[in-house]
C-alpha positions, 0 to 999 in steps of 0.5 A, spaced: 283 566 662 276 569 662 271 566 657 272 568 650 279 571 651 285 569 647 292 568 650 295 574 646 289 578 650 291 575 657 299 577 655 297 584 653 293 585 660 299 582 664 304 586 660 300 592 661 300 591 669 307 590 669 309 596 665 305 600 670 308 597 676 315 598 673 314 605 671 312 606 679 318 603 682 323 607 677 319 613 678 320 612 686 327 611 685 328 618 681 324 621 686 328 619 692 334 621 688 332 628 688 331 628 695 338 626 697 341 631 692 336 637 695 338 635 702 346 635 700 345 641 697 342 644 703 347 641 707 342 637 711 346 631 713 341 627 717 336 628 712 340 626 706 342 620 710 335 618 711 333 619 704 339 615 701 337 609 706 330 610 703 333 610 696 337 604 697 331 600 699 327 602 693 333 600 689 335 594 692 327 592 691 327 594 684 334 590 682 331 584 686 325 584 682 329 585 675 326 592 674 333 595 674 339 591 673 344 589 678 350 594 676 345 599 674 343 599 682 350 599 684 352 605 680 346 609 682 347 607 690 355 608 689 354 615 686 349 617 691 353 615 697 359 619 694 355 625 693 353 624 701 360 623 702 362 630 700 358 633 706 363 630 710 369 632 707 
């Protein structure tokens, strides 16, 4: 701790850093999801697959760090994969 810094102040600074990091990770997941949806609606299978791959990477990273829960990550990946599969059908 810095000079004259209470543990509560330090904890506040740490939680603020984490909040910003978590917010960025969740925002990135939502952005990637929008890219997948846009590619599927545009019937662009290659772009949709690339966007899905990037989204899955972001979701798995967030889940491993506890930013999103494991089941939430699995649900989001499953929904996007089902959406992508509608292009094949």
